[in-house]
Short mmCIF file of the C-alpha atoms (twelve columns), coordinates in Angstrom:
data_MODEL
# 
_entry.id   MODEL 
# 
loop_
_atom_site.group_PDB 
_atom_site.id 
_atom_site.type_symbol 
_atom_site.label_atom_id 
_atom_site.label_alt_id 
_atom_site.label_comp_id 
_atom_site.label_asym_id 
_atom_site.label_seq_id 
_atom_site.Cartn_x 
_atom_site.Cartn_y 
_atom_site.Cartn_z 
_atom_site.pdbx_PDB_model_num 
ATOM 1   C CA . MET A 1   -39.736 5.769   -16.415 1 
ATOM 2   C CA . GLY A 2   -43.302 6.813   -15.662 1 
ATOM 3   C CA . PHE A 3   -42.748 10.598  -15.765 1 
ATOM 4   C CA . LYS A 4   -45.517 12.911  -16.914 1 
ATOM 5   C CA . GLU A 5   -44.654 15.287  -19.766 1 
ATOM 6   C CA . SER A 6   -45.092 18.250  -17.423 1 
ATOM 7   C CA . GLU A 7   -42.635 16.688  -14.940 1 
ATOM 8   C CA . ILE A 8   -40.044 16.140  -17.659 1 
ATOM 9   C CA . GLU A 9   -40.375 19.740  -18.857 1 
ATOM 10  C CA . SER A 10  -40.148 21.037  -15.292 1 
ATOM 11  C CA . ILE A 11  -36.946 19.107  -14.600 1 
ATOM 12  C CA . LEU A 12  -35.308 20.144  -17.866 1 
ATOM 13  C CA . ASN A 13  -36.228 23.812  -17.434 1 
ATOM 14  C CA . SER A 14  -35.135 24.060  -13.810 1 
ATOM 15  C CA . GLU A 15  -31.796 22.392  -14.586 1 
ATOM 16  C CA . ASN A 16  -31.258 24.694  -17.613 1 
ATOM 17  C CA . TRP A 17  -31.226 21.829  -20.114 1 
ATOM 18  C CA . ASN A 18  -32.203 22.694  -23.659 1 
ATOM 19  C CA . ILE A 19  -35.434 21.239  -25.043 1 
ATOM 20  C CA . PHE A 20  -35.511 20.448  -28.747 1 
ATOM 21  C CA . GLU A 21  -38.770 19.808  -30.552 1 
ATOM 22  C CA . ASP A 22  -38.861 17.154  -33.265 1 
ATOM 23  C CA . GLU A 23  -40.154 18.923  -36.390 1 
ATOM 24  C CA . SER A 24  -41.969 15.755  -37.447 1 
ATOM 25  C CA . ASN A 25  -44.252 16.125  -34.414 1 
ATOM 26  C CA . ASP A 26  -46.256 18.781  -36.283 1 
ATOM 27  C CA . SER A 27  -46.738 16.804  -39.470 1 
ATOM 28  C CA . ASP A 28  -50.104 15.178  -40.215 1 
ATOM 29  C CA . LEU A 29  -48.283 12.623  -42.360 1 
ATOM 30  C CA . TYR A 30  -47.707 10.548  -39.234 1 
ATOM 31  C CA . LEU A 31  -50.434 8.549   -37.518 1 
ATOM 32  C CA . ARG A 32  -49.166 9.400   -34.030 1 
ATOM 33  C CA . ASN A 33  -49.676 13.106  -34.725 1 
ATOM 34  C CA . ARG A 34  -53.158 12.661  -36.187 1 
ATOM 35  C CA . ILE A 35  -54.147 10.703  -33.078 1 
ATOM 36  C CA . ARG A 36  -52.649 13.338  -30.768 1 
ATOM 37  C CA . LYS A 37  -54.263 16.267  -32.612 1 
ATOM 38  C CA . ASN A 38  -57.657 14.820  -33.558 1 
ATOM 39  C CA . ILE A 39  -58.512 11.805  -31.405 1 
ATOM 40  C CA . ILE A 40  -57.060 12.607  -27.970 1 
ATOM 41  C CA . PRO A 41  -58.823 16.013  -27.662 1 
ATOM 42  C CA . LEU A 42  -62.156 14.275  -28.268 1 
ATOM 43  C CA . LEU A 43  -61.372 11.603  -25.672 1 
ATOM 44  C CA . LYS A 44  -60.318 14.240  -23.140 1 
ATOM 45  C CA . LYS A 45  -63.604 16.063  -23.803 1 
ATOM 46  C CA . GLU A 46  -65.385 12.852  -22.773 1 
ATOM 47  C CA . GLY A 47  -63.402 12.784  -19.510 1 
ATOM 48  C CA . LEU A 48  -60.536 10.457  -20.435 1 
ATOM 49  C CA . ASP A 49  -57.439 10.728  -18.235 1 
ATOM 50  C CA . THR A 50  -54.652 10.078  -20.762 1 
ATOM 51  C CA . GLN A 51  -51.983 9.643   -18.078 1 
ATOM 52  C CA . LYS A 52  -54.102 7.016   -16.318 1 
ATOM 53  C CA . LEU A 53  -54.698 5.264   -19.629 1 
ATOM 54  C CA . TYR A 54  -50.939 5.126   -20.233 1 
ATOM 55  C CA . GLU A 55  -50.285 3.777   -16.742 1 
ATOM 56  C CA . ASN A 56  -52.894 1.042   -17.204 1 
ATOM 57  C CA . PHE A 57  -51.297 -0.143  -20.437 1 
ATOM 58  C CA . HIS A 58  -47.803 0.287   -19.008 1 
ATOM 59  C CA . ASN A 59  -48.713 -1.938  -16.062 1 
ATOM 60  C CA . LEU A 60  -49.872 -4.627  -18.476 1 
ATOM 61  C CA . GLU A 61  -46.311 -4.835  -19.760 1 
ATOM 62  C CA . SER A 62  -45.305 -6.311  -16.394 1 
ATOM 63  C CA . LEU A 63  -47.875 -9.091  -16.666 1 
ATOM 64  C CA . ILE A 64  -47.406 -12.506 -18.248 1 
ATOM 65  C CA . ILE A 65  -49.707 -15.470 -18.842 1 
ATOM 66  C CA . ASP A 66  -48.751 -18.589 -16.890 1 
ATOM 67  C CA . LYS A 67  -49.284 -22.174 -18.079 1 
ATOM 68  C CA . ASN A 68  -52.802 -22.148 -16.660 1 
ATOM 69  C CA . GLY A 69  -53.777 -19.065 -18.642 1 
ATOM 70  C CA . ASN A 70  -53.705 -16.723 -15.639 1 
ATOM 71  C CA . LEU A 71  -52.230 -13.225 -15.678 1 
ATOM 72  C CA . VAL A 72  -49.341 -12.973 -13.210 1 
ATOM 73  C CA . LYS A 73  -46.912 -10.163 -12.477 1 
ATOM 74  C CA . THR A 74  -43.311 -10.487 -13.563 1 
ATOM 75  C CA . LYS A 75  -40.611 -10.124 -10.937 1 
ATOM 76  C CA . ILE A 76  -39.609 -6.753  -9.540  1 
ATOM 77  C CA . PRO A 77  -36.092 -5.706  -10.646 1 
ATOM 78  C CA . SER A 78  -33.412 -6.733  -8.167  1 
ATOM 79  C CA . TYR A 79  -31.948 -3.222  -8.447  1 
ATOM 80  C CA . VAL A 80  -32.036 -0.112  -10.611 1 
ATOM 81  C CA . ARG A 81  -29.321 2.322   -11.586 1 
ATOM 82  C CA . VAL A 82  -29.746 6.053   -12.054 1 
ATOM 83  C CA . ASP A 83  -27.497 7.661   -14.653 1 
ATOM 84  C CA . LYS A 84  -24.865 9.763   -12.898 1 
ATOM 85  C CA . ASN A 85  -25.162 12.574  -15.460 1 
ATOM 86  C CA . SER A 86  -28.825 13.139  -14.592 1 
ATOM 87  C CA . LEU A 87  -27.858 13.829  -10.963 1 
ATOM 88  C CA . LYS A 88  -25.284 16.591  -11.446 1 
ATOM 89  C CA . ASN A 89  -26.231 19.751  -9.497  1 
ATOM 90  C CA . ILE A 90  -29.827 18.569  -9.342  1 
ATOM 91  C CA . SER A 91  -32.382 20.351  -7.163  1 
ATOM 92  C CA . LEU A 92  -34.006 18.560  -4.236  1 
ATOM 93  C CA . GLY A 93  -37.441 18.645  -5.881  1 
ATOM 94  C CA . ASN A 94  -36.215 17.125  -9.123  1 
ATOM 95  C CA . LEU A 95  -34.172 14.542  -7.233  1 
ATOM 96  C CA . LYS A 96  -37.356 13.430  -5.473  1 
ATOM 97  C CA . THR A 97  -39.277 13.253  -8.754  1 
ATOM 98  C CA . ILE A 98  -36.640 11.025  -10.337 1 
ATOM 99  C CA . LEU A 99  -36.049 8.735   -7.356  1 
ATOM 100 C CA . ASP A 100 -39.729 8.325   -6.560  1 
ATOM 101 C CA . ALA A 101 -40.282 7.122   -10.133 1 
ATOM 102 C CA . TYR A 102 -37.639 4.454   -9.545  1 
ATOM 103 C CA . ALA A 103 -39.136 3.665   -6.137  1 
ATOM 104 C CA . ASN A 104 -42.415 2.947   -7.899  1 
ATOM 105 C CA . ILE A 105 -40.645 0.508   -10.222 1 
ATOM 106 C CA . LEU A 106 -39.100 -1.253  -7.208  1 
ATOM 107 C CA . GLN A 107 -42.438 -1.117  -5.355  1 
ATOM 108 C CA . ILE A 108 -40.992 0.611   -2.316  1 
ATOM 109 C CA . HIS A 109 -42.184 3.745   -0.512  1 
ATOM 110 C CA . PRO A 110 -41.346 7.233   -1.847  1 
ATOM 111 C CA . PHE A 111 -38.154 8.745   -0.506  1 
ATOM 112 C CA . THR A 112 -38.327 11.010  2.547   1 
ATOM 113 C CA . LYS A 113 -36.918 14.517  2.673   1 
ATOM 114 C CA . ASN A 114 -34.230 13.439  5.169   1 
ATOM 115 C CA . ILE A 115 -32.849 10.771  2.828   1 
ATOM 116 C CA . LEU A 116 -33.049 13.055  -0.188  1 
ATOM 117 C CA . THR A 117 -31.222 15.859  1.643   1 
ATOM 118 C CA . THR A 118 -28.490 13.440  2.729   1 
ATOM 119 C CA . LEU A 119 -28.252 12.042  -0.801  1 
ATOM 120 C CA . GLN A 120 -28.001 15.493  -2.338  1 
ATOM 121 C CA . LYS A 121 -25.085 16.364  -0.037  1 
ATOM 122 C CA . GLU A 122 -23.325 13.097  -0.844  1 
ATOM 123 C CA . LEU A 123 -23.755 13.666  -4.572  1 
ATOM 124 C CA . GLN A 124 -22.191 17.101  -4.251  1 
ATOM 125 C CA . SER A 125 -19.193 15.680  -2.376  1 
ATOM 126 C CA . ASN A 126 -18.332 13.363  -5.297  1 
ATOM 127 C CA . THR A 127 -17.109 10.575  -3.009  1 
ATOM 128 C CA . SER A 128 -18.188 6.986   -2.486  1 
ATOM 129 C CA . PHE A 129 -21.175 6.622   -0.177  1 
ATOM 130 C CA . LEU A 130 -23.791 4.220   1.109   1 
ATOM 131 C CA . ILE A 131 -27.147 5.379   2.473   1 
ATOM 132 C CA . GLU A 132 -29.471 2.853   4.084   1 
ATOM 133 C CA . ASN A 133 -33.019 2.580   5.340   1 
ATOM 134 C CA . LYS A 134 -35.280 -0.407  6.008   1 
ATOM 135 C CA . GLU A 135 -36.323 -0.787  2.376   1 
ATOM 136 C CA . VAL A 136 -33.400 0.217   0.206   1 
ATOM 137 C CA . LEU A 137 -29.655 0.875   0.008   1 
ATOM 138 C CA . LEU A 138 -28.347 3.733   -2.113  1 
ATOM 139 C CA . TRP A 139 -24.744 3.282   -3.239  1 
ATOM 140 C CA . LYS A 140 -22.501 5.279   -5.536  1 
ATOM 141 C CA . ALA A 141 -18.800 5.567   -6.292  1 
ATOM 142 C CA . PRO A 142 -17.342 8.800   -7.727  1 
ATOM 143 C CA . SER A 143 -17.367 7.527   -11.334 1 
ATOM 144 C CA . SER A 144 -20.381 5.197   -11.131 1 
ATOM 145 C CA . ASP A 145 -24.124 5.552   -11.543 1 
ATOM 146 C CA . LEU A 146 -26.324 5.625   -8.458  1 
ATOM 147 C CA . PHE A 147 -27.591 2.152   -7.516  1 
ATOM 148 C CA . LEU A 148 -30.889 1.568   -5.688  1 
ATOM 149 C CA . LEU A 149 -30.797 -1.845  -4.024  1 
ATOM 150 C CA . PRO A 150 -33.919 -3.070  -2.196  1 
ATOM 151 C CA . THR A 151 -32.990 -4.817  1.055   1 
ATOM 152 C CA . SER A 152 -35.194 -7.748  -0.042  1 
ATOM 153 C CA . SER A 153 -33.325 -8.086  -3.356  1 
ATOM 154 C CA . GLN A 154 -32.073 -11.461 -4.537  1 
ATOM 155 C CA . VAL A 155 -28.596 -9.972  -4.941  1 
ATOM 156 C CA . PHE A 156 -28.239 -10.192 -1.148  1 
ATOM 157 C CA . LYS A 157 -28.534 -13.985 -1.162  1 
ATOM 158 C CA . LYS A 158 -25.735 -16.503 -1.604  1 
ATOM 159 C CA . PRO A 159 -25.539 -18.375 -4.939  1 
ATOM 160 C CA . GLU A 160 -27.169 -21.799 -4.931  1 
ATOM 161 C CA . CYS A 161 -26.313 -24.928 -6.914  1 
ATOM 162 C CA . ILE A 162 -28.357 -27.968 -7.898  1 
ATOM 163 C CA . THR A 163 -26.420 -31.004 -9.171  1 
ATOM 164 C CA . GLU A 164 -27.738 -32.825 -12.219 1 
ATOM 165 C CA . ASP A 165 -26.368 -35.820 -14.116 1 
ATOM 166 C CA . THR A 166 -23.657 -34.075 -16.121 1 
ATOM 167 C CA . SER A 167 -23.582 -30.520 -14.754 1 
ATOM 168 C CA . GLN A 168 -24.608 -28.135 -12.000 1 
ATOM 169 C CA . ILE A 169 -27.273 -25.449 -12.248 1 
ATOM 170 C CA . LEU A 170 -26.085 -22.321 -10.464 1 
ATOM 171 C CA . THR A 171 -28.738 -19.768 -9.537  1 
ATOM 172 C CA . TRP A 172 -28.161 -16.233 -8.310  1 
ATOM 173 C CA . ASN A 173 -30.068 -12.990 -8.718  1 
ATOM 174 C CA . GLY A 174 -32.921 -14.974 -10.237 1 
ATOM 175 C CA . ILE A 175 -30.730 -16.176 -13.126 1 
ATOM 176 C CA . ALA A 176 -29.617 -19.756 -13.760 1 
ATOM 177 C CA . LYS A 177 -26.381 -20.885 -15.401 1 
ATOM 178 C CA . SER A 178 -25.039 -24.376 -16.150 1 
ATOM 179 C CA . ILE A 179 -21.490 -25.107 -14.978 1 
ATOM 180 C CA . SER A 180 -19.219 -28.147 -14.882 1 
ATOM 181 C CA . LEU A 181 -19.468 -30.658 -12.013 1 
ATOM 182 C CA . GLU A 182 -15.791 -30.162 -11.184 1 
ATOM 183 C CA . ILE A 183 -16.371 -26.472 -10.389 1 
ATOM 184 C CA . LYS A 184 -17.098 -25.335 -6.852  1 
ATOM 185 C CA . VAL A 185 -19.198 -22.217 -6.341  1 
ATOM 186 C CA . ASP A 186 -18.682 -19.757 -3.515  1 
ATOM 187 C CA . SER A 187 -18.739 -15.992 -3.107  1 
ATOM 188 C CA . TRP A 188 -16.099 -13.308 -2.747  1 
ATOM 189 C CA . GLN A 189 -13.798 -13.034 0.258   1 
ATOM 190 C CA . LYS A 190 -10.955 -10.624 0.875   1 
ATOM 191 C CA . GLY A 191 -7.589  -11.704 -0.470  1 
ATOM 192 C CA . LEU A 192 -8.827  -13.817 -3.393  1 
ATOM 193 C CA . LYS A 193 -6.795  -13.708 -6.596  1 
ATOM 194 C CA . ILE A 194 -7.428  -15.090 -10.078 1 
ATOM 195 C CA . LEU A 195 -4.831  -16.095 -12.667 1 
ATOM 196 C CA . LYS A 196 -5.497  -14.636 -16.123 1 
ATOM 197 C CA . ASN A 197 -3.021  -14.905 -19.012 1 
ATOM 198 C CA . GLY A 198 -0.320  -15.893 -16.557 1 
ATOM 199 C CA . LYS A 199 -0.844  -12.885 -14.276 1 
ATOM 200 C CA . HIS A 200 -2.654  -12.757 -10.941 1 
ATOM 201 C CA . ARG A 201 -5.409  -10.182 -10.467 1 
ATOM 202 C CA . GLU A 202 -7.020  -9.224  -7.175  1 
ATOM 203 C CA . VAL A 203 -10.700 -10.178 -7.282  1 
ATOM 204 C CA . SER A 204 -11.505 -7.080  -5.212  1 
ATOM 205 C CA . GLU A 205 -9.866  -4.936  -7.912  1 
ATOM 206 C CA . LEU A 206 -12.040 -6.536  -10.602 1 
ATOM 207 C CA . LEU A 207 -15.164 -5.903  -8.541  1 
ATOM 208 C CA . ARG A 208 -14.238 -2.229  -8.295  1 
ATOM 209 C CA . GLU A 209 -13.491 -2.028  -12.024 1 
ATOM 210 C CA . LYS A 210 -16.927 -3.440  -12.857 1 
ATOM 211 C CA . GLN A 211 -18.501 -0.962  -10.395 1 
ATOM 212 C CA . ILE A 212 -20.185 -3.673  -8.368  1 
ATOM 213 C CA . PRO A 213 -21.780 -1.945  -5.336  1 
ATOM 214 C CA . VAL A 214 -19.891 -2.674  -2.117  1 
ATOM 215 C CA . PRO A 215 -22.897 -4.301  -0.337  1 
ATOM 216 C CA . VAL A 216 -23.289 -6.752  -3.260  1 
ATOM 217 C CA . ARG A 217 -19.654 -7.820  -3.657  1 
ATOM 218 C CA . GLU A 218 -19.711 -10.556 -1.036  1 
ATOM 219 C CA . PHE A 219 -22.561 -12.279 -2.920  1 
ATOM 220 C CA . ILE A 220 -21.149 -12.248 -6.482  1 
ATOM 221 C CA . PRO A 221 -20.668 -15.916 -7.572  1 
ATOM 222 C CA . VAL A 222 -17.004 -16.917 -7.681  1 
ATOM 223 C CA . LEU A 223 -15.925 -20.202 -9.285  1 
ATOM 224 C CA . PHE A 224 -13.184 -22.419 -7.887  1 
ATOM 225 C CA . LYS A 225 -11.318 -25.349 -9.405  1 
ATOM 226 C CA . GLU A 226 -8.927  -27.348 -7.224  1 
ATOM 227 C CA . ASN A 227 -9.160  -24.564 -4.611  1 
ATOM 228 C CA . GLU A 228 -8.043  -21.907 -7.123  1 
ATOM 229 C CA . VAL A 229 -10.303 -19.087 -8.278  1 
ATOM 230 C CA . CYS A 230 -11.120 -19.759 -11.944 1 
ATOM 231 C CA . GLY A 231 -14.021 -17.446 -12.727 1 
ATOM 232 C CA . ILE A 232 -16.260 -14.572 -11.617 1 
ATOM 233 C CA . LEU A 233 -19.831 -14.567 -12.934 1 
ATOM 234 C CA . PHE A 234 -20.424 -10.870 -13.504 1 
ATOM 235 C CA . SER A 235 -23.121 -11.615 -16.103 1 
ATOM 236 C CA . LEU A 236 -25.490 -12.789 -13.369 1 
ATOM 237 C CA . TRP A 237 -25.329 -9.271  -11.944 1 
ATOM 238 C CA . ASP A 238 -25.552 -7.457  -15.290 1 
ATOM 239 C CA . ASP A 239 -25.825 -9.337  -18.579 1 
ATOM 240 C CA . ARG A 240 -23.936 -6.526  -20.306 1 
ATOM 241 C CA . ILE A 241 -20.788 -7.447  -18.350 1 
ATOM 242 C CA . ARG A 242 -18.774 -10.446 -19.475 1 
ATOM 243 C CA . ASP A 243 -17.816 -13.143 -16.996 1 
ATOM 244 C CA . PHE A 244 -14.146 -13.046 -16.023 1 
ATOM 245 C CA . ILE A 245 -12.747 -16.500 -16.779 1 
ATOM 246 C CA . GLY A 246 -9.260  -17.349 -15.513 1 
ATOM 247 C CA . ASP A 247 -6.592  -19.780 -16.666 1 
ATOM 248 C CA . PHE A 248 -7.583  -22.505 -14.195 1 
ATOM 249 C CA . TYR A 249 -11.103 -22.802 -15.674 1 
ATOM 250 C CA . LEU A 250 -9.767  -24.634 -18.757 1 
# 
């Protein structure tokens, strides 16, 4: 997340959340404690900024080595989600601390007071909302997490297909998936239904159930076979969500 320890403590204290200390943190049996107690104080005495050191190593985690041996940055996330429970009755200052940490991950500008004030009011209303600026969309439904969606995100592009000898390679949200040549790929439109176990389901209902943000729904890859909806590729949005495969896919 990129929070400093002092920021975490400040948020927890101001929101009246209990802080529990791990008893093992005081034991010299563990290497991490010996480093924290004996090594870090010496390094700080020599002028080391431990937070900066962490950030430098943390940034290296977003680097990979390409085939030519060069360090290159990995892709920026197409979106992030903020746990809804961390936003309940949150103060404006703590809301800014949390969202600005996510903004840093997405490499967008920190959030302004106007947006944060609007967001705080919307969170208190416990209704669905969408807040927009030039860089990011903020969307939340009453029971969902808060989604931060950069306007440049790949989720706002239509799915693409490349035909190969025996299959198609579908790409969306930076993820590729092989599908049969007889399948047509499109995206969601109002009124679509999918047959599953002999019963029709509204595709729009499934999108709501999976808490797909409204601005993203029209881009979610939908599979067709003989002009009938046969699948919805939710896993390309979130790999923790299973694709919804209908009867016509078989």
